[in-house]
C-alpha angles and dihedrals in degrees: 000000000000088000095057099081095050090047088053090049093047092051093053121079107257124233090246089066089081088078098059089039093060091041093055093040094053097034092056098043101033090041094058097038092042090057090052088049098046101028101030099152092044095048092042089052092052103037108013129245114328113242134160088269100047114119091235089054090054088052088056092047093047094046095101090052093044089052092049094049093050093049096043087051091046091055103028107024122213094323093049091050089050090050090048093051087048086077083079088071094056108104106142113114139132113297092240090067090059088049088053094046097045103031111016099046092053090047089056088064099043092048089045090050093051088051090050094044096238098108096105095041115108100341089191107030095187132093091220143356086256088059092049091050089051092051091048093050090047091053090049096054096042125050099014090063090069089069089077086070109029100041103013095052115008099041099057090048092052090046091062090072103021141052111253095255093054091043089052093048094049092045089047092054091048089045093051093044090050090061094058101101091053089063091056096056127079113223095044123105090236093057090075092052135083110247102213094062090042092052093050087045089057093056091048092048090047090055091051094043089051093054091048093047091053094042090053093048093249103320111174088186094063096046089045089052088051091050089050094050089054091058098032104142091214094071119088126256108272107155126175095005092063087060096051089050092049088054089056091047091052093050093048090047091050089054096045092046095034094130092054095038099050100040131061094229112113094013117142104237102164122091091188107045113251092239089071095043093052093047094048094048091050090049095045091041 
């Protein structure tokens, strides 16, 4: 019986894992993009021109997830990794979150486009429905994968020491800063954007995603759906007005959910769900 608590602690990912997570994430992404920035001709000669669909760009985008998988496997083995991936099966959440994801997020872009004056431009910006399906599939397998790392791994660790709102702000700053090299490279989507609104938007999105993650008891599926909706190619061009609206949305959400956002009660703090940890500790005990 005395050995049971240490075993449970050993099977759970420790707070100190945040350091190697950030190191792997930044080393992979900044390493690749840094080479294209400082050695453009050599890298282009070896790997071709870097675009948003280049395999090496996917490696950069996937770096938070790769870091999370490595460290979850390091501390929980195959069973722990399966349990971590099981967060993709968590879908139960209050109905108003689904209204937010499926109705309110698209409205952000349509209202933003109306403010920008682009609402009537190219209502169907695809040559065919096949092209639309390709763009949607591309959006699904790109940005949302990041959420295994940012919300699935880093957020629970930060919430062990911080209230959700502060964990969200810190993670949003890191997340925004992580994107910096993409703004310095032509051929990437970010190269056409302004960095300050994007950076502020990362913090606002992090606040909303944190509230959703905790409300859904740690669902990676729902925060990935939120991420997808933010980059859904069907929505009209609304930059930077969509960012300004998202900041307002985040502020309103913080006020409505202030009890949950400013206290540690109800925060998801486990990277590997406790069901696996308890089961494994009993088996090994």
